[in-house]
C-alpha positions in Angstrom: 73.1 102.2 125.2 75.3 99.1 123.9 73.6 96.5 125.0 75.3 93.4 126.9 76.8 90.0 126.2 74.4 87.6 124.7 71.9 90.1 123.7 69.6 89.6 120.2 69.6 91.9 117.1 66.1 93.2 116.1 64.6 95.7 113.5 65.4 99.1 114.1 63.6 100.2 110.8 63.1 99.2 107.3 63.7 101.8 104.7 62.3 102.5 101.5 63.1 103.9 98.4 65.1 102.2 95.8 63.3 100.5 93.2 65.3 97.7 92.7 67.7 95.4 94.5 70.2 97.0 96.6 73.5 95.4 95.9 75.8 97.4 98.0 76.4 99.4 101.2 78.7 101.4 103.2 79.2 103.4 106.7 79.2 106.8 105.7 81.8 109.6 107.8 79.3 112.1 106.9 76.6 112.8 108.3 78.0 111.0 111.5 76.0 107.9 111.9 74.8 107.8 108.2 75.3 105.3 105.4 75.4 105.2 101.4 73.3 102.4 99.5 73.7 101.8 95.6 71.3 99.9 93.6 70.1 97.9 90.4 68.0 100.8 89.9 71.0 102.9 88.7 71.4 105.3 91.6 73.3 105.7 95.1 71.9 107.0 98.0 72.7 108.7 101.3 71.1 108.5 104.6 71.4 110.1 107.5 70.1 109.1 111.0 66.9 110.8 111.6 67.3 112.6 115.4 63.1 112.4 116.2 63.1 108.4 115.7 64.5 105.5 114.8 64.8 105.6 111.5 67.1 107.3 108.5 66.2 110.1 106.0 67.5 109.8 102.8 69.3 112.9 102.1 70.5 112.5 98.5 69.8 110.4 95.4 73.0 110.4 93.3 73.2 109.3 89.9 75.5 109.2 87.0 75.6 105.5 85.9 73.8 104.2 83.1 73.4 100.6 84.1 72.9 98.8 87.6 75.3 100.3 90.3 77.0 97.2 92.2 79.3 98.5 94.7 80.2 101.8 96.9 83.2 103.0 99.3 84.2 105.9 100.9 87.0 107.9 100.1 88.5 109.6 103.7 88.4 113.0 104.1 91.6 115.2 102.1 92.6 119.2 102.6 90.4 119.5 99.1 87.3 117.5 100.4 87.1 117.5 104.1 84.1 115.7 104.1 85.7 112.7 102.2 84.5 111.4 98.9 82.0 108.8 97.5 83.1 106.4 95.2 80.2 104.1 93.1 81.1 101.3 90.8 78.4 100.1 87.6 77.6 97.6 85.3 78.9 100.4 82.6 82.1 99.9 83.4 82.5 102.7 85.0 83.4 104.4 88.6 81.4 107.4 89.7 83.0 110.0 92.1 80.7 111.8 93.9 81.1 114.6 96.8 78.8 114.1 99.6 76.8 117.4 99.0 76.1 117.0 95.0 73.7 114.2 93.2 75.8 114.4 90.0 79.5 113.1 89.8 82.8 115.1 90.2 84.5 112.9 87.8 84.2 109.6 86.3 87.1 107.1 86.0 86.8 104.6 83.0 89.4 101.8 82.4 87.6 98.7 83.3 86.3 96.6 80.4 83.7 94.9 82.1 81.3 95.5 85.5 82.9 97.2 88.4 81.9 94.8 91.3 84.1 96.0 94.0 85.7 99.3 95.6 88.3 99.9 98.4 89.6 103.1 99.4 93.4 103.5 101.0 95.6 105.8 102.7 96.4 109.3 100.6 93.8 109.1 98.1 94.1 105.6 96.6 91.1 103.7 95.2 91.4 99.8 94.6 88.6 98.6 91.9 87.8 95.1 90.9 85.8 94.0 87.9 84.7 91.0 86.1 87.7 91.8 83.1 89.6 89.7 85.5 91.9 93.0 86.9 92.0 94.8 89.8 92.9 98.9 89.3 94.7 101.0 91.7 93.6 104.7 91.3 95.4 107.9 92.9 93.0 110.9 92.5 91.1 110.6 88.9 93.9 108.3 87.3 94.6 104.7 87.1 98.0 104.3 88.5 98.5 100.3 88.0 96.6 97.5 87.0 97.1 94.1 88.9 96.5 91.1 86.2 97.0 87.5 87.0 93.3 86.5 87.9 92.1 83.8 85.4 88.0 85.1 86.1 86.0 88.0 87.7 87.5 89.8 90.4 84.6 90.2 93.1 86.1 91.7 96.0 89.0 93.9 96.9 90.3 95.3 100.0 93.0 97.3 101.0 95.0 96.6 104.2 96.5 98.5 107.0 100.2 97.8 106.0 101.2 100.4 103.0 101.3 98.5 99.7 99.4 95.8 100.6 96.5 94.7 98.8 93.8 91.9 98.3 91.7 90.6 95.6 89.2 87.6 95.9 88.1 85.9 92.5 85.3 83.9 90.5 88.7 81.6 89.8 88.5 80.6 93.6 91.4 82.4 94.8 92.9 85.4 97.3 95.8 87.0 95.9 98.0 89.4 97.8 99.6 91.9 96.1 102.7 94.1 97.4 103.6 97.3 95.5 101.6 96.5 92.6 103.1 92.6 92.5 101.4 89.7 93.2 103.3 88.2 96.3 101.1 85.4 97.3 97.8 83.2 96.0 95.4 81.7 98.7 93.6 78.4 97.3 91.0 76.6 100.1 87.8 78.1 98.5 85.7 75.6 96.2 83.8 78.3 94.2 83.6 82.1 93.5 84.8 83.9 96.7 82.6 86.8 96.9 84.0 89.1 99.8 86.9 90.1 101.8 86.9 91.8 105.4 90.0 92.9 107.1 90.4 91.9 111.1 94.0 93.3 111.7 97.3 93.9 109.9 97.8 90.3 110.0 94.3 89.1 109.7 91.3 88.6 107.0 88.1 87.2 106.7 86.8 85.8 103.1 83.3 84.6 102.0 81.9 82.6 98.8 79.6 80.8 96.8 80.9 77.7 98.6 78.9 78.8 101.8 82.0 79.3 103.5 83.6 81.7 105.6 87.7 81.5 106.1 89.5 83.5 108.3 92.9 83.2 106.9 96.6 85.0 108.2 98.7 86.9 105.6 101.1 84.6 105.6 99.2 82.3 103.6 97.8 80.3 106.4 94.1 79.5 107.0 92.9 79.7 110.5 89.4 78.5 110.2 86.6 77.7 108.5 82.9 78.7 109.4 79.8 77.2 108.3 76.4 77.9 108.7 74.9 79.3 105.5 73.3 76.9 102.7 73.8 78.8 99.7 75.8 81.5 98.2 77.6 84.0 101.0 77.2 87.6 99.2 79.2 89.8 101.8 81.2 89.9 105.0 81.1 92.7 107.4 83.4 93.1 110.8 81.8 94.7 113.7 84.1 97.8 115.0 86.8 97.1 117.4 85.7 93.5 117.2 86.8 90.1 115.5 83.6 89.3 115.6 81.5 89.5 112.4 78.6 89.7 109.7 77.2 87.6 106.6 74.3 87.8 104.2 73.4 85.5 101.4 71.2 84.0 99.0 70.0 81.5 101.7 67.6 85.0 102.3 69.6 85.2 105.7 71.4 87.4 108.1 74.0 85.9 110.1 75.9 87.4 113.4 78.9 85.7 113.7 80.4 86.0 117.3 83.3 84.3 119.2 83.2 82.0 116.0 79.7 80.8 116.3 76.7 81.5 114.0 75.0 83.1 117.4 72.2 84.5 115.8 70.1 84.1 112.1 67.7 86.8 110.7 65.4 85.8 107.8 64.2 88.2 105.2 61.6 88.2 103.1 64.0 88.3 100.0 65.8 85.5 98.3 69.2 87.0 97.7 70.5 89.2 100.5 73.1 90.7 98.7 75.1 93.5 101.3 75.5 94.1 104.7 77.7 97.1 106.9 78.2 97.7 110.5 77.7 101.2 111.5 80.3 102.7 114.2 77.6 102.1 116.7 77.1 98.3 116.1 74.1 98.3 114.2 73.8 96.3 111.1 72.3 97.6 107.3 71.7 94.9 105.1 70.3 95.3 101.3 68.3 92.7 99.5 66.7 92.0 96.6 63.3 93.2 97.2 64.8 96.6 97.1 64.1 97.4 100.5 67.2 98.2 103.2 66.8 97.2 107.1 68.7 98.2 109.8 69.2 96.0 113.0 70.1 96.7 116.3 70.7 95.2 119.6 69.9 98.6 121.3 66.3 98.5 123.1 66.1 102.1 122.4 66.7 102.2 118.5 64.3 98.9 118.3 61.3 99.4 115.8 57.9 99.5 117.5 55.9 96.5 118.0 53.6 97.4 115.2 57.0 97.7 113.0 58.4 94.5 114.0 54.8 92.9 113.5 54.5 93.8 110.2 58.1 92.7 109.2 57.2 89.0 110.9 53.7 89.2 109.0 56.0 90.1 105.7 58.1 87.5 106.4 55.6 84.7 107.0 54.2 85.5 104.0 57.2 85.1 101.8 57.5 82.0 99.3 60.0 79.7 99.4 61.5 77.9 96.7 62.6 74.4 97.5 64.8 74.2 94.5 67.5 76.5 96.1 68.5 73.8 98.4 68.3 76.2 101.6 65.9 74.1 103.5 67.9 70.8 102.7 65.4 68.2 100.6 61.8 68.7 100.9 59.7 65.6 101.2 56.2 66.9 101.7 54.6 63.8 102.7 56.8 62.8 105.4 56.3 66.4 107.0 54.8 66.7 110.7 51.8 68.7 111.3 51.2 72.0 113.4 51.9 69.8 116.9 55.7 69.9 116.0 55.8 73.3 116.9 55.2 72.6 120.5 58.7 71.4 120.8 61.1 74.0 121.6 64.1 74.5 119.0 67.6 73.7 120.4 69.6 76.7 119.0 68.8 80.1 117.4 68.2 80.1 113.7 67.1 76.1 113.7 64.1 75.8 111.0 61.5 73.4 110.8 59.2 72.5 108.2 55.6 71.6 109.2 52.1 70.3 106.7 49.4 72.6 107.6 45.7 71.7 105.4 48.4 70.6 102.6 50.7 73.7 102.8 54.2 73.4 103.5 55.4 76.1 106.3 58.7 77.2 107.1 59.6 78.4 110.8 62.5 79.9 112.7 63.6 79.1 116.4 64.2 82.2 118.3 66.2 81.7 121.3 66.2 85.1 122.7 61.9 84.9 122.5 61.6 81.5 122.8 59.0 80.8 120.2 58.9 79.5 116.5 58.5 82.4 114.1 57.4 81.9 110.7 59.6 82.3 107.7 57.4 81.8 104.3 55.1 79.2 102.6 57.1 76.6 100.7 55.8 76.6 97.4 56.4 74.3 94.4 58.8 76.1 92.0 57.0 78.6 89.3 60.5 78.6 87.4 60.1 82.4 88.0 62.6 82.4 90.5 65.8 83.8 88.2 63.9 86.8 86.8 64.4 89.3 89.5 67.7 89.4 90.5 70.3 88.5 87.7 72.4 86.1 90.0 72.8 82.9 87.8 76.4 82.4 87.5 78.2 81.7 84.3 81.8 81.5 84.0 82.0 83.7 86.9 80.1 86.4 85.9 76.1 87.0 86.7 73.3 87.4 84.1 69.4 87.5 84.1 69.3 84.1 82.5 71.3 81.1 81.6 69.6 78.9 79.2 70.5 74.9 78.1 70.2 74.7 74.4 70.5 71.2 72.7 71.3 71.3 68.9 70.4 67.8 68.5 69.3 64.7 70.3 72.6 63.2 70.8 74.9 65.9 70.9 76.3 68.1 73.8 74.4 71.0 75.3 75.7 74.6 75.3 75.2 77.3 77.6 73.6 80.7 76.3 74.0 83.7 79.1 71.5 86.1 78.8 70.9 89.8 80.3 67.2 91.7 79.8 69.3 94.5 78.5 70.5 92.4 75.5 69.4 92.2 71.9 68.1 88.5 71.2 69.0 88.8 67.7 72.6 89.8 68.7 73.2 87.3 71.7 72.0 84.2 69.4 74.4 85.4 67.0 77.3 85.6 69.3 76.2 82.4 70.6 76.6 80.3 67.3 79.9 82.1 66.7 81.2 80.9 70.0 80.1 77.9 69.7 80.6 77.0 66.1 77.3 76.4 65.2 75.5 76.6 62.0 74.0 79.9 61.1 70.6 78.8 60.0 69.7 78.2 63.7 69.8 82.2 64.0 65.9 83.0 64.3 65.2 79.6 66.1 67.4 80.4 69.0 66.4 84.1 69.0 62.6 82.9 69.2 63.7 81.1 71.8 65.5 83.5 74.0 61.9 85.8 73.2 59.1 82.6 74.6 61.5 82.5 77.6 62.1 86.1 78.5 58.0 87.2 77.6 57.9 90.4 79.5 61.1 90.9 81.1 62.5 93.6 79.4 64.0 96.7 80.9 64.5 99.9 79.2 67.1 100.0 76.8 70.3 101.6 78.6 71.5 104.7 77.1 74.3 103.3 74.7 76.0 107.1 75.4 78.9 105.2 77.0 78.9 101.5 75.4 79.6 100.3 72.0 75.9 99.2 70.5 78.0 95.9 69.8 79.3 95.2 73.6 76.5 96.6 75.3 76.9 96.8 79.0 77.1 93.6 81.4 76.8 91.4 78.5 79.3 88.3 77.3 81.3 88.5 74.0 83.0 85.7 72.6 86.3 86.1 71.8 87.1 89.2 73.8 90.4 88.3 75.9 91.0 90.5 79.0 94.4 91.3 77.5 95.0 95.2 77.6 98.3 95.2 75.6 98.1 97.1 72.6 101.8 96.6 71.7 102.4 94.5 68.5 102.8 90.8 68.9 101.9 91.0 71.9 103.2 89.3 74.1 105.8 86.2 74.8 107.3 87.4 78.1 104.3 87.9 80.5 104.7 86.5 83.9 101.7 85.6 86.1 100.6 88.7 88.1 102.4 91.0 86.2 101.6 94.4 86.2 100.1 96.6 83.2 99.7 100.3 82.9 97.2 102.0 80.4 98.9 103.2 78.1 102.9 103.1 76.3 104.0 106.3 76.8 104.9 109.5 74.5 108.7 109.9 73.2 111.0 111.7 75.1 113.4 114.2 74.5 116.8 114.7 75.5 116.9 117.1 78.1 118.6 120.7 78.0 122.1 121.2 78.8 122.0 121.3 82.9 124.7 120.5 84.3 123.8 117.3 86.6 125.4 118.4 89.6 124.2 121.4 90.3 120.8 121.4 89.5 119.8 125.5 88.2 123.5 126.8 88.2 122.4 127.7 91.4 124.8 130.5 93.6 125.6 129.3 96.5 127.4 130.9 99.5 130.4 129.5 101.1 128.5 128.6 104.8 125.1 127.0 103.0 124.2 123.7 104.2 124.5 120.3 102.1 123.2 120.8 98.5 121.3 118.6 96.4 123.5 117.4 93.8 122.1 114.1 93.5 118.7 114.7 91.7 116.3 115.2 89.8 118.7 113.5 87.6 118.6 114.9 83.6 121.1 112.8 81.9 121.3 108.8 81.3 124.1 106.5 83.5 125.7 104.3 81.3 128.4 101.3 81.5 131.2 102.2 79.7 134.2 100.1 81.2 135.7 98.3 78.3 138.8 95.7 77.5 138.3 95.3 73.8 141.4 93.0 73.9 140.0 90.8 76.6 136.9 90.9 75.3 138.0 89.7 71.5 140.2 86.9 72.8 137.2 85.1 74.7 135.4 85.6 71.3 137.9 83.9 69.6 138.6 81.2 72.4 135.1 80.8 72.2 134.1 80.8 68.9 136.9 77.8 68.3 134.5 75.6 70.4 131.2 76.7 68.3 129.2 74.6 66.5 129.8 74.8 62.7 127.0 76.4 61.9 127.7 79.2 64.3 131.4 79.7 63.3 132.5 83.2 62.7 135.5 83.2 60.1 138.3 85.2 60.2 137.3 87.7 58.3 134.3 87.9 60.8 136.4 88.0 63.4 138.6 91.0 61.8 135.3 93.1 61.5 133.8 92.8 65.2 137.7 94.1 66.4 136.7 97.1 63.5 133.3 97.6 65.3 135.2 97.6 68.8 137.8 100.5 68.2 135.0 102.3 66.4 132.7 102.2 69.2 135.2 102.6 72.3 136.5 106.0 70.5 139.9 104.8 69.5 139.4 104.9 66.1 137.4 107.7 64.4 135.8 105.3 61.7 131.9 105.0 61.6 130.6 101.5 62.3 129.4 100.0 59.0 126.3 97.8 58.2 128.6 94.8 57.3 130.2 95.3 60.9 126.7 95.4 62.5 125.6 92.3 60.6 128.5 90.3 61.9 127.6 91.7 65.3 123.7 90.3 64.8 125.0 86.7 64.2 127.5 86.5 66.9 124.6 87.9 69.5 122.3 85.2 68.3 125.0 82.2 69.6 123.8 79.9 71.9 123.1 81.4 75.6 126.3 79.4 76.8 128.5 81.3 74.7 127.4 84.5 74.0 128.4 86.5 76.3 131.4 88.5 74.6 129.1 89.2 71.7 126.8 90.5 74.0 129.3 92.8 75.5 130.3 93.9 72.3 126.3 95.0 71.8 126.7 96.6 75.2 129.7 98.8 74.5 128.2 99.7 70.5 124.9 100.9 71.5 126.1 103.4 72.5 127.2 104.9 69.6 124.7 107.1 67.6 124.9 105.1 64.3 124.7 101.4 66.0 121.7 103.1 68.4 119.5 104.5 65.6 120.2 100.8 63.7 119.4 98.8 66.3 116.4 101.3 68.1 115.2 102.0 64.7 111.7 101.4 63.3 112.5 98.2 61.3 115.0 96.7 63.7 113.8 96.9 67.3 111.2 94.4 67.4 113.9 91.5 67.1 116.6 93.6 69.3 114.2 93.8 72.2 113.1 90.3 71.8 116.7 89.5 72.3 117.7 91.1 74.9 114.6 90.2 76.8 115.3 86.5 76.4 118.4 86.6 78.1 116.5 88.2 81.4 115.2 85.1 81.6 115.7 84.5 85.4 116.6 80.5 84.7 119.3 81.7 82.3 122.9 82.5 82.9 123.6 85.6 85.1 126.5 86.8 82.7 124.1 86.9 80.1 121.5 88.8 82.4 123.6 91.5 83.8 125.2 92.2 80.3 121.9 92.3 78.6 121.0 94.7 81.4 123.6 96.9 80.9 123.3 97.0 76.8 119.4 98.4 77.9 120.8 101.0 80.3 123.3 102.1 77.1 120.2 102.5 75.3 119.2 105.3 76.9 122.2 107.4 75.1 120.3 108.1 72.0 116.9 109.8 70.6 116.3 106.5 69.2 117.1 104.3 72.1 115.0 106.3 74.6 112.2 106.4 72.4 112.2 102.5 72.1 113.2 101.6 76.0 110.4 104.4 76.4 107.3 102.6 74.0 108.5 98.7 75.3 108.6 100.1 79.1 106.1 97.7 80.5 107.5 94.7 79.1 111.3 95.6 79.4 110.3 96.8 83.2 108.4 93.4 84.0 110.8 91.1 82.6 114.0 92.9 84.2 112.3 92.5 87.6 112.6 88.8 87.4 116.2 89.2 87.9 115.9 90.6 91.1 117.1 87.3 92.6 120.7 88.0 90.9 124.1 89.1 92.6 125.0 92.7 93.5 126.2 93.2 89.5 122.6 92.8 88.5 121.3 94.6 91.5 123.5 97.8 90.4 122.6 97.3 86.4 118.7 97.0 87.4 118.7 99.8 89.9 120.7 102.1 86.7 117.9 100.9 84.2 115.4 101.6 86.5 117.2 105.1 86.8 117.6 105.9 83.4 113.5 105.5 83.3 113.1 107.9 85.8 115.6 110.1 84.2 112.9 109.8 80.7 109.7 110.1 82.8 110.6 113.2 84.9 110.2 115.2 81.6 107.1 113.3 80.6 104.4 113.2 82.9 103.2 109.6 82.4 101.6 108.4 85.4 101.6 104.8 84.3 105.1 104.7 84.2 106.2 106.3 87.4 103.8 104.1 89.4 105.4 100.9 87.4 108.9 102.6 88.4 108.1 103.2 91.7 107.0 99.7 92.2 109.9 98.2 91.0 111.9 100.7 93.2 110.2 99.7 96.3 110.1 95.3 95.3 114.1 95.8 94.6 114.7 97.9 97.7 113.2 94.6 99.6 116.3 92.5 98.2 119.4 94.5 97.6 122.4 94.7 99.8 124.7 96.8 97.7 125.0 100.4 98.8 126.0 101.5 95.2 122.8 100.0 94.0 120.3 101.3 96.8 122.1 105.0 96.0 121.1 104.6 92.2 117.4 103.8 93.6 117.3 106.3 95.9 118.4 108.7 93.0 115.8 107.2 90.7 113.0 107.8 93.4 113.9 111.3 94.0 113.8 112.0 90.5 110.5 110.1 90.2 108.8 112.3 92.6 110.5 115.7 92.1 107.8 118.3 91.3 104.6 116.0 91.3 102.4 115.6 94.2 100.7 112.6 92.7 104.1 110.6 92.8 105.0 111.7 96.2 101.2 110.4 97.4 101.9 107.0 95.6 105.1 106.8 96.9 104.0 106.8 100.5 101.1 104.6 99.8 103.2 101.8 98.7 105.5 102.8 101.7 108.4 103.4 100.3 109.3 105.7 102.9 109.6 103.3 105.6 111.3 100.8 103.1 114.2 103.9 102.8 114.6 105.0 106.4 117.6 102.7 107.4 120.0 104.6 105.1 119.3 107.7 106.2 122.4 106.4 108.9 124.3 105.1 106.4 127.6 106.4 107.4 130.1 105.3 104.2 129.6 106.0 101.6 128.3 109.6 102.5 126.2 109.7 99.1 124.0 107.3 100.3 122.8 108.9 103.5 122.8 112.6 102.2 120.4 111.2 99.1 118.3 109.6 101.0 117.9 112.4 103.7 116.4 114.9 100.2 114.2 112.0 99.5 112.8 111.8 102.7 112.3 115.4 102.9 110.1 115.4 99.8 108.1 112.3 101.3 
């Protein structure tokens, strides 16, 4: 039975099994009442409650990582896996996915470039991962769908929120970010050090904990509602009680703390320095994992409480622990001023209060227990032996964990340098990298390597197997100069906005579709009484902007040319050349555009932004001609061409230029060369195009059309990242559009993307696109909006 108000948590059991620090815990779905733990010993273990007594039995020991395992979460049941799946993340940069009845991974997700230290699962099979490579990734089944970029340091915590498409990330850059459909919506600032853990309270509220020893309660809207203090050192993890706003935290001050109604109601000290992780089971029991490799479960239920002998054994273990005064967990300690044992006759004033006494020259630490009305010994305070860092690999440097961070002085009065080092690293290579990074004389190599070896004597682990890692960037190691940019596009990348979305790879070229009539789908035979037929999607051909008034365009060009600065002025001959180009590309003459005409056009489109729009309009019309398309989109020219168009998409620029640049991009899709270029540069183009979403209705129509043309290409090649990016854009633009023509084009794009692709359907649902478009199913005019919307909803 659940215990009543104000009751106390006591030990239920201690579980041995892991050989090293237990770094992650999560409650399991199967077997009921069980949980999963992961450890530095490279394994994950599934525990089931043991029916006979108060303990748990280890059901499986799962292995698949070549280095420490640092986090774990459960992926909810699906038709394929009715008992759900287990996901684990490790220092080998990988995520392993296990079924509950097999000790080897079902599959492995690769893509992160550093330790994966946090995982969270959502509806429809989505998984969110956070890594020291400063990115978070969204996975669907075995594929990476999108990468969330924007943090400037390691991402230590991730959570998928109950509302679809919303995700949270917490980072060593001290901020928390809220993402919607893959884009950063809001940044929460307030913590003064690395954010280490996140927990969801409701659709509107969440909690965070950090290395600044505080817990904060936030509203999704950005407001910090409350700050909770109590811990005296880093807080590593936070977990909420089921159906409640109460929560538990664990940290580097050897404690587990239970918070009720916003107050720290109980502090439980453990005989281990780092209490890495905690989770709450369905019955309200708390599981904690620590640096001593032992898992301990605490309960309020008297029936499940451990026997008196076990509790005594736990207290003895605690009493014998040695506490290092340097950690500051017990405040500043001056041994000479401490009272003797008689000080323990006075009762404490609150649960968890600590008191130090001196007995026969030894300093002992005690903690007050309100429920038992006595002081419980929590350890001996010992002089620092300098050996506290060796066990846990928890020294932080640049937001990542290392076994050691040495301070090295190269000469008496120069600056000192930090040298991070893991036991698994090669001392010579580390020394070499350190000298390179700090521009120091390579002569010091032997000295630095010897210094590392002398200071880590006897501290070596079996070297990690190199099957997954390049020997020069082995797991968990710091490589100077390696940036977290994942773009392989040449000349990356003048256009990245913060929080931008980077898919895994550029897609392959697209071939123009076969000649299927876009309005009858498969040339289907229809009887007269047939209900409305889906003539809308999947769309097979690009949509272009063809409307033209050559006389007006040339008139405007001449007028602006008159007022242009000397270095930009076009001659009379130039104007005649452009007139010929317009007639050649607007089908009024049968001539082919010439190289000279294109050179003149290129000069004109490089005019200053306040007068360039008529030239851009000529470009928009001409690029539909195969010769022009081939010229601007070919291997040689395309870089300047794309840079030029992207420059005009700058949200601070003129709306007329934004509009014409978007239309020109849409028109590039008419020819093979243009499609190939658009697909190669998709990530850049879409990232920049979405920035124009605050524009007018014509801009919205052009943006919707660009998305639709991408959808047409992506329907022909199965490029998951491309589809994910388009779905994210559709979801983002749907929020702001009013114009029904733009809505219609977005609906056709959406239908085309998800036709014949169950993965895309799942992703669209997890972004909550279905709820965004429902309202269009009842639009009366134009009928095409309502009809198309209903066809899309049928797929979702």
